[in-house]
C-alpha positions as CSV (number, residue, x, y, z in Angstrom):
1,M,163.4,160.5,130.1
2,R,159.8,160.0,129.2
3,R,159.3,157.4,126.4
4,K,157.7,158.8,123.3
5,S,154.3,157.2,122.5
6,Y,153.9,155.5,119.2
7,S,150.2,154.5,119.5
8,P,148.3,153.5,116.4
9,H,145.4,155.6,117.6
10,H,147.5,158.7,117.3
11,H,147.7,158.1,113.5
12,S,144.1,157.1,113.1
13,L,145.1,153.7,111.7
14,T,142.7,150.8,111.1
15,R,142.7,147.5,113.0
16,F,143.7,144.5,110.9
17,D,140.5,143.0,109.5
18,R,142.2,139.7,108.4
19,C,142.2,141.0,104.8
20,F,145.8,141.9,103.9
21,F,145.8,142.7,100.2
22,T,142.0,142.8,99.7
23,G,141.0,145.1,102.6
24,A,140.2,148.7,102.2
25,E,143.3,149.7,104.3
26,R,146.8,148.7,103.5
27,F,148.3,150.0,106.8
28,T,146.8,148.2,109.7
29,Y,147.7,147.0,113.2
30,I,147.0,144.1,115.5
31,G,146.6,144.6,119.3
32,T,146.2,147.6,121.6
33,G,149.9,148.4,122.3
34,E,152.3,150.7,120.5
35,L,153.7,150.7,117.0
36,G,157.4,151.1,117.7
37,G,159.7,153.6,116.1
38,K,160.0,152.1,112.6
39,A,156.2,151.8,112.1
40,H,155.7,155.2,113.6
41,G,157.9,156.8,111.0
42,L,156.0,155.1,108.2
43,A,152.7,156.1,109.6
44,R,153.8,159.8,109.7
45,M,154.8,159.6,106.1
46,R,151.7,157.8,104.8
47,G,149.6,160.9,104.2
48,I,152.5,162.9,102.8
49,L,153.2,160.3,100.2
50,E,149.6,160.2,99.1
51,S,149.0,163.9,99.1
52,K,152.3,165.4,97.8
53,L,154.0,162.8,95.7
54,K,151.6,160.2,94.3
55,D,150.0,162.2,91.6
56,S,153.2,164.0,90.6
57,F,155.0,160.9,89.1
58,E,152.2,158.7,87.9
59,P,151.8,156.9,85.6
60,A,155.6,156.5,85.2
61,I,156.1,155.7,88.8
62,S,153.5,154.6,91.4
63,I,154.5,155.5,94.9
64,G,153.4,154.1,98.2
65,I,154.2,152.2,101.4
66,P,154.0,148.5,100.7
67,T,151.1,146.7,102.4
68,L,151.8,146.0,106.0
69,T,150.3,145.2,109.4
70,V,151.9,146.0,112.7
71,I,151.9,143.6,115.6
72,T,151.9,146.1,118.5
73,T,153.9,145.8,121.7
74,E,150.9,144.3,123.5
75,F,151.7,140.9,122.1
76,F,155.4,141.2,122.9
77,D,154.4,141.6,126.6
78,L,152.0,138.7,126.4
79,F,154.4,136.4,124.6
80,M,157.1,137.0,127.2
81,K,154.8,136.6,130.2
82,Q,152.8,133.6,129.0
83,N,156.0,131.6,128.1
84,D,158.0,132.8,131.2
85,L,160.9,133.9,129.0
86,F,162.2,136.8,131.2
87,E,164.8,134.7,133.0
88,I,166.6,133.6,129.9
89,A,166.0,136.9,128.1
90,Y,167.8,138.9,130.8
91,S,170.6,136.4,131.2
92,E,173.9,136.3,129.3
93,A,172.8,133.2,127.3
94,R,174.2,132.7,123.9
95,D,172.1,133.9,121.0
96,D,171.4,130.4,119.7
97,S,170.3,129.2,123.1
98,L,168.1,132.2,123.5
99,A,166.6,131.9,120.0
100,H,165.8,128.2,120.4
101,A,164.0,128.9,123.7
102,F,161.9,131.5,121.9
103,Q,161.1,129.1,119.1
104,R,159.8,126.5,121.5
105,A,157.4,129.1,123.0
106,D,153.8,129.6,121.8
107,L,152.5,132.8,120.3
108,P,149.4,134.3,122.0
109,V,146.2,132.7,120.7
110,R,144.7,136.0,119.5
111,L,147.8,136.8,117.5
112,A,148.1,133.3,116.1
113,G,144.5,133.6,114.8
114,D,145.3,136.8,112.9
115,L,148.5,135.5,111.5
116,R,146.8,132.3,110.3
117,A,144.1,134.4,108.6
118,L,146.8,136.4,106.9
119,V,148.7,133.5,105.4
120,E,145.5,131.8,104.2
121,Q,145.0,134.5,101.6
122,V,148.6,135.6,101.0
123,H,151.1,133.6,99.0
124,A,153.8,136.3,98.3
125,P,157.0,136.9,100.2
126,L,156.7,138.7,103.5
127,A,159.3,140.7,105.5
128,V,159.1,140.4,109.2
129,R,160.8,143.5,110.6
130,S,161.6,144.9,114.0
131,S,159.9,148.1,115.2
132,S,161.2,148.5,118.7
133,M,160.4,151.5,121.0
134,L,163.9,152.7,120.7
135,E,164.4,152.4,117.0
136,D,164.8,155.5,114.9
137,A,165.3,157.9,117.8
138,M,167.4,160.9,116.8
139,F,170.6,160.1,118.6
140,E,170.2,156.3,119.3
141,P,168.7,154.9,116.0
142,F,169.5,151.2,116.7
143,A,170.0,150.6,113.0
144,S,170.7,146.9,112.3
145,V,170.6,146.0,116.0
146,Y,167.5,143.9,115.7
147,A,166.5,141.4,113.1
148,T,164.5,141.3,109.9
149,K,163.6,138.0,108.5
150,M,162.0,137.4,105.0
151,V,159.9,134.3,104.3
152,P,159.0,133.1,100.8
153,N,155.5,132.3,102.0
154,N,154.9,130.2,98.9
155,Q,154.3,126.8,100.4
156,P,151.2,125.1,99.0
157,D,149.5,124.6,102.4
158,A,148.5,127.2,104.9
159,D,149.8,125.2,107.9
160,T,153.4,125.4,106.6
161,R,153.1,129.1,105.7
162,F,151.7,129.8,109.2
163,R,154.5,127.9,110.9
164,K,157.2,129.7,108.9
165,L,155.7,133.1,109.6
166,G,155.4,132.3,113.3
167,E,159.1,131.2,113.4
168,A,160.0,134.6,111.9
169,V,158.0,136.6,114.4
170,K,159.6,134.7,117.3
171,F,163.1,135.2,115.9
172,V,162.6,138.9,115.7
173,Y,161.3,138.9,119.3
174,A,164.4,137.0,120.4
175,S,166.7,139.5,118.7
176,T,165.6,142.0,121.3
177,F,167.9,140.2,123.7
178,F,170.8,139.1,121.4
179,K,174.3,139.9,122.2
180,V,174.6,142.8,119.7
181,A,171.5,144.4,121.3
182,R,172.9,144.0,124.9
183,N,176.1,145.6,123.8
184,Y,174.2,148.5,122.2
185,M,172.2,149.0,125.3
186,R,175.3,149.3,127.4
187,A,176.7,151.9,125.0
188,T,173.5,154.0,125.1
189,H,173.0,153.5,128.9
190,H,169.6,152.0,128.4
191,A,168.4,148.9,130.3
192,T,167.2,146.0,128.2
193,I,164.2,145.7,130.5
194,D,163.0,149.1,129.2
195,E,162.8,147.9,125.6
196,K,159.6,146.6,123.9
197,M,159.3,145.2,120.5
198,A,156.5,145.7,117.9
199,I,156.8,143.9,114.6
200,V,156.0,145.0,111.0
201,I,154.8,142.3,108.6
202,Q,155.1,143.7,105.2
203,E,155.0,142.6,101.6
204,V,158.4,142.4,100.0
205,V,158.8,144.8,97.0
206,G,159.9,142.8,94.0
207,S,159.0,140.4,91.3
208,R,159.4,136.6,90.9
209,F,161.9,135.2,88.5
210,G,161.9,131.5,88.7
211,D,163.2,130.6,92.2
212,R,164.3,134.2,92.9
213,F,162.2,137.1,94.2
214,Y,163.8,140.6,94.3
215,P,163.4,144.2,93.2
216,H,165.2,145.7,90.3
217,I,166.6,148.5,92.5
218,S,167.0,149.0,96.2
219,G,168.2,152.3,97.5
220,V,169.2,154.5,100.4
221,L,168.8,158.3,100.2
222,R,170.5,160.6,102.7
223,S,170.0,164.3,103.2
224,Y,173.7,164.9,103.9
225,N,176.7,163.7,101.9
226,F,179.7,163.3,104.1
227,Y,182.0,162.6,101.1
228,P,180.9,164.8,98.2
229,T,182.8,164.6,94.9
230,G,182.9,166.7,91.8
231,H,180.5,169.6,92.0
232,G,178.3,168.1,94.6
233,T,177.9,169.7,98.0
234,P,177.2,168.0,101.4
235,G,173.7,169.5,101.7
236,E,172.6,168.2,98.3
237,G,172.6,164.7,99.8
238,V,173.6,161.3,98.4
239,A,171.8,158.3,97.0
240,E,173.0,154.7,96.9
241,L,171.5,152.2,94.5
242,A,171.9,148.5,94.1
243,L,170.4,145.5,92.2
244,G,168.3,143.2,94.4
245,L,167.3,143.4,98.0
246,G,168.6,146.3,100.1
247,R,170.9,144.0,102.2
248,T,173.5,144.6,99.5
249,I,173.7,148.3,100.6
250,V,172.8,148.4,104.3
251,D,174.8,145.3,105.3
252,D,177.3,144.6,102.6
253,G,178.1,148.3,101.9
254,V,178.1,147.8,98.1
255,S,176.3,150.3,95.9
256,W,176.4,152.9,93.1
257,S,176.7,156.3,94.7
258,F,175.7,159.7,93.3
259,S,174.5,163.2,94.2
260,P,170.9,163.9,93.3
261,A,172.1,167.3,92.1
262,F,174.4,165.6,89.5
263,P,173.0,162.2,88.8
264,G,175.0,161.7,85.7
265,A,178.4,162.2,87.4
266,D,180.4,159.0,88.0
267,P,182.1,158.3,91.3
268,P,185.8,159.3,91.4
269,F,187.3,156.1,90.1
270,K,191.1,156.3,89.4
271,S,190.9,154.0,86.4
272,M,188.7,151.8,84.3
273,G,190.1,148.8,86.2
274,D,189.2,150.5,89.5
275,R,185.7,151.0,88.3
276,L,185.3,147.4,87.2
277,K,186.8,146.2,90.6
278,H,184.2,148.1,92.6
279,T,181.1,147.4,90.7
280,Q,178.4,145.2,92.2
281,T,179.0,141.6,91.3
282,S,176.3,139.8,93.2
283,F,172.9,140.5,94.6
284,W,170.5,139.2,97.3
285,A,167.1,137.7,96.6
286,V,164.4,135.7,98.5
287,N,164.9,132.0,97.6
288,M,161.5,130.8,96.4
289,G,162.9,127.2,95.9
290,R,164.0,124.7,98.5
291,P,166.1,126.4,101.3
292,A,169.6,125.1,101.8
293,V,169.1,124.1,105.4
294,Y,166.2,124.4,107.8
295,D,167.3,126.9,110.3
296,P,164.7,129.0,112.0
297,I,167.2,131.0,114.1
298,K,169.2,132.2,111.0
299,E,168.2,135.6,109.7
300,T,169.1,134.7,106.1
301,E,167.5,131.3,106.1
302,Y,165.4,132.1,103.0
303,L,167.8,134.5,101.3
304,A,170.5,133.7,98.9
305,A,173.2,135.6,97.0
306,Y,173.4,135.3,93.2
307,D,175.8,136.5,90.5
308,L,175.0,139.0,87.7
309,G,174.7,136.1,85.2
310,D,171.5,135.1,87.1
311,A,170.1,138.6,86.8
312,E,170.9,138.8,83.1
313,Y,169.1,135.5,82.7
314,D,166.1,137.0,84.6
315,G,166.1,140.0,82.3
316,T,166.6,142.5,85.1
317,L,169.8,144.2,83.9
318,R,168.3,145.8,80.9
319,F,167.8,149.2,82.4
320,I,170.3,149.2,85.2
321,A,173.6,147.9,83.7
322,S,176.2,149.2,81.3
323,T,178.8,147.2,79.4
324,Y,182.6,147.6,79.3
325,L,184.0,147.2,75.8
326,P,187.6,146.1,76.2
327,A,188.6,146.7,72.6
328,D,187.6,150.4,72.8
329,D,188.3,150.8,76.6
330,R,185.0,152.5,77.1
331,I,181.6,151.9,78.7
332,T,178.3,151.9,76.9
333,S,174.8,152.1,78.5
334,G,172.7,148.9,78.3
335,I,173.6,145.3,77.7
336,E,173.2,144.9,73.9
337,E,177.0,144.6,73.5
338,R,179.1,141.7,74.9
339,G,181.5,142.4,77.7
340,P,181.7,142.8,81.5
341,R,178.5,144.3,83.1
342,I,178.7,147.3,85.3
343,I,175.8,148.2,87.6
344,D,175.6,151.9,87.2
345,F,171.9,152.7,86.4
346,A,173.1,154.8,83.5
347,S,169.8,154.5,81.5
348,I,167.9,155.9,84.4
349,L,170.4,158.4,85.8
350,K,172.1,159.7,82.7
351,D,169.6,158.9,79.9
352,R,166.7,159.7,82.3
353,I,164.2,157.1,80.9
354,L,162.5,157.2,84.3
355,P,162.2,160.3,86.6
356,L,163.7,158.5,89.6
357,N,166.1,161.2,90.5
358,E,163.4,163.9,90.4
359,L,161.3,161.7,92.7
360,L,164.2,161.3,95.1
361,K,164.8,165.0,95.4
362,T,161.1,165.6,96.0
363,L,160.9,162.8,98.5
364,K,164.0,164.1,100.4
365,S,162.4,167.6,100.8
366,A,159.0,166.1,101.9
367,C,160.6,163.9,104.6
368,E,162.7,166.7,105.9
369,D,159.7,169.0,106.2
370,T,157.7,166.3,108.0
371,L,160.4,165.1,110.5
372,G,162.0,168.5,110.9
373,A,165.4,167.0,110.5
374,M,167.8,165.6,107.9
375,V,166.8,162.1,107.0
376,E,167.8,158.7,105.7
377,I,165.3,156.9,103.5
378,E,165.2,153.3,102.4
379,F,163.2,152.2,99.3
380,A,162.9,149.6,96.7
381,L,161.7,149.8,93.0
382,T,160.4,147.3,90.5
383,L,160.4,148.2,86.8
384,G,158.2,147.2,83.9
385,R,159.1,143.9,82.2
386,D,159.3,145.3,78.6
387,S,160.0,149.0,79.3
388,C,161.3,150.9,82.2
389,D,157.9,152.1,83.3
390,P,155.4,151.7,84.8
391,A,157.6,151.3,87.9
392,R,156.6,150.7,91.4
393,F,158.4,152.7,94.2
394,G,158.1,151.2,97.7
395,F,158.8,153.5,100.6
396,L,160.3,151.2,103.3
397,Q,161.7,153.4,106.0
398,V,162.6,156.9,107.1
399,R,164.8,157.8,110.1
400,P,166.3,161.1,111.2
401,M,170.1,161.6,110.8
402,V,172.4,163.7,112.8
403,V,174.9,166.2,111.4
404,S,176.9,168.5,113.7
405,Q,176.8,172.1,112.7
406,A,179.8,173.2,114.8
407,E,182.3,175.3,112.8
408,V,185.9,174.0,112.8
409,D,188.6,175.6,110.7
410,L,191.4,173.3,109.8
411,S,194.0,174.3,107.3
412,G,196.2,171.9,105.3
413,A,199.3,173.0,107.3
414,E,197.7,171.7,110.5
415,L,197.7,168.1,109.1
416,S,201.4,167.7,109.6
417,G,203.9,168.3,112.4
418,E,205.6,166.6,115.3
419,R,202.5,166.4,117.4
420,V,200.3,164.8,114.7
421,L,199.4,161.2,115.5
422,L,197.4,160.9,112.2
423,A,195.6,163.0,109.7
424,S,193.4,162.5,106.6
425,E,191.5,164.5,104.0
426,T,188.7,161.8,104.0
427,V,187.0,162.2,107.4
428,L,183.4,161.9,108.5
429,G,182.2,164.2,111.2
430,N,182.5,167.7,112.4
431,G,183.8,169.3,115.5
432,A,186.5,168.9,118.1
433,L,187.1,166.4,120.9
434,D,189.7,166.5,123.7
435,T,188.7,163.8,126.2
436,I,190.3,160.7,124.8
437,R,193.2,159.1,126.7
438,D,192.8,155.5,125.6
439,V,193.7,154.0,122.3
440,V,192.8,150.5,121.1
441,F,194.5,149.5,117.9
442,V,195.2,146.5,115.7
443,H,198.9,145.7,115.7
444,P,200.1,146.8,112.2
445,D,202.8,144.0,112.0
446,R,200.3,141.2,112.9
447,F,197.2,142.2,110.9
448,D,196.0,139.3,108.7
449,T,193.1,139.5,106.3
450,M,192.4,135.8,106.9
451,K,192.1,136.4,110.7
452,T,189.7,139.4,110.8
453,R,186.9,137.4,112.6
454,Q,189.4,136.6,115.3
455,I,190.5,140.3,115.4
456,A,186.8,141.3,115.9
457,A,186.4,138.9,118.7
458,E,189.6,140.2,120.4
459,I,188.4,143.8,120.2
460,E,185.0,143.2,121.9
461,P,186.4,142.7,125.5
462,F,188.4,145.9,125.2
463,N,185.3,147.8,124.2
464,R,183.2,146.3,127.0
465,R,185.7,147.2,129.7
466,L,186.0,150.8,128.4
467,V,182.3,151.2,128.1
468,E,181.7,150.0,131.6
469,A,184.4,152.4,132.8
470,K,182.8,155.2,130.8
471,K,186.1,155.9,129.0
472,P,185.8,157.0,125.4
473,Y,188.6,155.7,123.2
474,L,190.3,155.9,119.8
475,L,190.1,152.8,117.6
476,I,192.5,152.1,114.8
477,G,192.4,149.2,112.4
478,F,192.7,148.2,108.7
479,G,190.2,147.9,106.0
480,R,186.5,148.7,106.4
481,W,185.1,148.4,109.9
482,G,181.7,146.7,110.1
483,T,182.1,144.9,106.7
484,T,180.2,141.6,106.0
485,D,183.1,140.6,103.8
486,P,185.9,139.5,106.3
487,P,188.8,139.8,103.8
488,A,187.8,143.5,103.1
489,G,188.1,144.6,106.7
490,I,187.2,143.8,110.3
491,P,183.6,142.3,110.6
492,V,182.5,143.8,113.9
493,D,178.9,144.8,114.6
494,F,178.4,148.2,116.0
495,G,177.9,147.0,119.5
496,Q,181.4,145.5,119.6
497,I,183.0,148.9,119.2
498,S,180.3,151.1,120.5
499,G,182.5,153.0,123.0
500,A,184.8,154.4,120.4
501,K,184.4,158.1,119.8
502,V,187.0,158.2,117.0
503,I,187.5,155.4,114.5
504,V,190.3,155.1,112.0
505,E,190.4,152.7,109.0
506,A,193.8,152.5,107.4
507,A,194.3,150.9,104.0
508,L,197.0,148.4,102.9
509,P,198.3,147.9,99.4
510,N,195.9,145.1,98.7
511,L,193.1,146.6,100.9
512,N,192.0,150.0,99.6
513,I,188.3,150.1,100.3
514,I,185.7,152.7,99.2
515,M,183.6,153.7,102.2
516,S,179.9,153.2,101.9
517,Q,177.4,155.8,103.2
518,G,174.4,153.5,102.8
519,S,175.2,150.9,105.4
520,H,173.5,150.6,108.8
521,F,176.9,150.5,110.4
522,F,177.6,153.9,108.8
523,H,174.3,155.3,110.0
524,N,175.1,154.4,113.6
525,V,178.5,156.0,113.3
526,T,177.0,159.3,112.2
527,S,174.1,159.2,114.7
528,F,176.5,158.9,117.6
529,K,178.6,161.7,116.2
530,I,181.7,159.5,115.9
531,F,184.7,160.9,114.0
532,Y,185.6,158.4,111.3
533,F,189.0,158.8,109.6
534,S,189.9,156.9,106.4
535,I,193.6,156.8,105.4
536,P,193.9,155.5,101.9
537,H,197.0,153.6,100.8
538,G,199.5,156.0,99.1
539,S,198.1,158.9,101.1
540,D,200.4,161.8,102.0
541,Y,199.5,161.2,105.6
542,R,200.7,158.4,107.9
543,I,199.9,157.0,111.3
544,D,202.8,157.7,113.8
545,W,203.1,154.1,114.9
546,E,206.5,154.7,116.5
547,W,205.0,157.2,119.0
548,L,202.0,155.0,119.6
549,M,204.1,151.9,120.4
550,K,206.0,153.8,123.1
551,Q,202.8,154.6,125.1
552,R,202.0,152.7,128.3
553,A,200.3,149.4,127.5
554,V,197.2,148.5,129.6
555,S,196.5,145.1,128.0
556,E,197.3,143.2,124.8
557,T,196.1,140.2,122.9
558,H,197.8,138.7,119.8
559,F,196.2,141.1,117.4
560,V,195.0,144.0,119.5
561,K,196.6,146.4,122.0
562,H,195.3,149.0,124.4
563,V,197.4,151.9,125.5
564,E,196.6,154.7,128.0
565,L,198.0,158.2,127.5
566,D,199.3,160.7,130.1
567,A,197.4,163.5,128.4
568,P,194.3,163.5,126.2
569,L,194.4,163.6,122.5
570,L,192.9,166.5,120.5
571,A,190.8,165.4,117.5
572,K,189.6,168.1,115.1
573,V,187.4,167.5,112.1
574,D,186.3,170.1,109.5
575,G,183.1,168.7,108.0
576,R,183.1,171.3,105.2
577,S,186.5,170.2,103.8
578,G,186.5,166.6,105.0
579,R,189.8,167.2,106.7
580,G,190.7,165.8,110.2
581,V,193.7,165.6,112.5
582,I,194.5,163.8,115.8
583,M,197.3,165.4,117.9
584,H,199.1,164.4,121.0
585,E,201.0,166.4,123.6
């Protein structure tokens, strides 16, 4: 397949003139190579944002792409060649060994000169983001596969700022060859040698509060809602909002979810206690003070998690939090009253003191028209200090998303019967699949929330063998797959389970997790058209463990077992109703 060209010249962009914030152009490039997928998507949207959205929402909200420059793929090639890094890059070296080798290498002289000029005039935090040639492709989006590293860039001397920025660039280059990327390549049948990395250096949207720098709101907007509630429909989309950096949503999977068609409707919490349990309790920010430990090969070296008390001290909860009043057993918008805080953005979504929801609906339509597909959009927003506006909306990323349009009719009666292995009324996906004869599952009697990292490590070899054999499989486990909170589920990265075509998360009495639609893990699941079943605790439907345990075992570890079936399973998912069933012969 011919590689799509992401050349800067195609978008009539301007070369970096060593003036980052003060130059005439805020979207520039360094080098003569290509932009990569992420930067290409931003370049396509640049004119649309300025022509169709900018004037519609000012002065309440200013809209734009945060200032950036793209290091094109030319310098990736030069860096690899001049430092003779190909041998270790294409080996099976551990991530830390590989990353240290890249840190010891020198950046090309021409690139170093431009980066030095940049940091001499810029003292604000910078995000160093991957923009590989394969990122944001329609069916292989590579979300979260490569690194992003944020640097505070606030050291008093330019030498230190330059060194830290260079370390971040080399770390992102190294991530091209990390284990998660190699696993992902195997699953997508690409060769690592075909990949090239461009890098986006971009201002971080946010404000400084003492030693913390972060936006009031980060968000993800999706064209399609796989789990609509209330009166919302799938096609009306879904938005996920969180306090602080977007890592809370895309990696942690924690957010406030709503349909843009009904922004004032609350998620379907079972009780006030359930609502308090699932609200955001911490947030990510760039640490502008002294980092905990010098570690140039750690993605979160300059990030830290803080609790809501810190945000209240900073004054950032005023327009985004509500308060629970225990005496009245009710919630009131704002933080004037004393009581537990709930991050629900009620002042903006219900009281509409800022036209954010109207902006999101307009943005969704504009991106869909430009890309010709359903989309996923990442953004960040800062609010005025004394009033909600003027606000600044930073457009960070757009990528296509995949939604199957196959029509599958699945009645409630089909969810039970002797042939049913499992069923659910909370299923992601749409269509039918009858090619799976392998099942990998976490042993229900041995699952331990304190051993989920070990469980993730045990699953990976099963996945690798099945991917190499080109055998799709059903994966069954407990809690949320891909979580960054090990007690809440199994903390795999997508590359560790990339061969699974049907994934099941079963809840336990103390492990009933709300699924997130904003995470990068979730995006990869949808892009690969994987069926994703969620079986809540107390559901009317059960997994037929007795039948599964009788099947022929291929291999087994302490926590994980692989069985092979004599006949393939039939998996059917009705995307309109959210129902799904898996049946055996």
